[in-house]
N, C-alpha and C positions, 0 to 999 in steps of 0.2 A: 547551460552545465550539462544537461543530459541528452545524448543523441538518440532519437527514437529506435535507430537501427540496432542500437546496444540492448535494448529491451527484450524481453521474453515475448513470446508469441502472444498476440491478443492485447498486449499493453500499448498505451498512447500517452503521449505527453499531453496533459489535459489543460495544465496552467504552468507556465513559467515566469518566474520573477527574480530580481537578484537574491532575496533571501528565502525563497520558497519555490518548489517545484511540486507539482501533484500529478501523479499518473494514475491513469485510469484502466481497468480492465475490461475489455469487451463492452464498452458503452453501447453498442450496436444491439447487444441482447439484453443490458440491464435497462430497459426502456419502459418497464411497467407492464408490458404485455407477455413477454417470455418469462424474465425474471424481475422481481421487484426493484424499481430505482433506487430506494434507499440502501439496497444492500450491493450497490456498485462497489466492487473492491477498489481501493484506491491505496496508493502509497504516498506519503508526505515525506518530501525531504526539507527540514527546516532547522533553522539555526536557533538552539534554545535548549533549556532544560528539560530532562526527561519527565519531570512531574507536571509540566505545563502542557496545555492544548496547544497545538500548532499556531492558532490565530491569536494565541495571547502572548507571544514573544516579543516584547517591546524592552527597549533600554537595556540589552544584554551586555555582559563585559565582553571585551574584544576577544577572550580565549574561550567564550562560549561553545560547546560542542555542536555540531551538526547532527541531527538526529534523523533517522529513517524509521518510519512508523507505518505498518501495514493497518489499514482500517478496513473491516467487512461490513460495517454498518456505523452510523454516527457514535454509538457508544460501545462498540465491539472492536477491539484493537489488539494487535500483538505487541508485547512490550517492545519499545524502541531500540535500535541498536545506535551507538553513539560513535562519531568519527572527528578526527581533528580537523580536517579540510573538506571543502567542499566537494573537491576531486574525489576523496576517499568515500564521501557519502554518496555521490553520484554512481561510484562503481559499487557499494553496497547496495543502493537501490536496484541497480540493473541485476546484480546477482538475484537479489531477492524476487524480482520480477520472472526471472527465470524459473527458479524454484518453485514459485506459485503455478505458474503456466505449466509446469511439467508435473503437478500434481504432488509435489514434495513438501508443501506447508500444510500442517495437520490444523485446518481450521476449526474443526469440531472442538478442540479443546478451549477455544476461546469464546465458546458461547456458554452461558450460564444455564440457558434454557435450550435443549436440544431441538432442532428443526429438521427431522429426519428428511422429510420430503425435499426440502431445500437443498439438503448436503448431497442427496441422490443425484439431484440435476446439476448441481456444482461439480460433483465428481465427474459427470459425463463430460461437462464444458472443459474441465481441466484435464481430464485423461487419467484422474486419480483412481487407483483402485481402491474401493471400500473396505 
């Protein structure tokens, strides 16, 4: 579904199945030593409803949309984008991966509790201006 060459710098296909693809950002540095492992940014491409978690989408209607969701931590995510086809969702995920890698995604707004030290380090990693 997704060609790794189409992804933004630092993104890799972590897992790919027929109904779900998981992209991971810089798993080489989100290893617990440099950056906390639970903070590994991931993009899920799944078929399912906007109100359901990616792993909970079963018995979906044939016209269920494809969702692209950026997770910064297990409970910290950007609102998903909906697409009609897997190809459109793959294109949307690739575009989102480029925006994130280029520092264009404002991840600070997704956190309820600010983590300034972490944000500064993530800014450096993504080349984002604080």
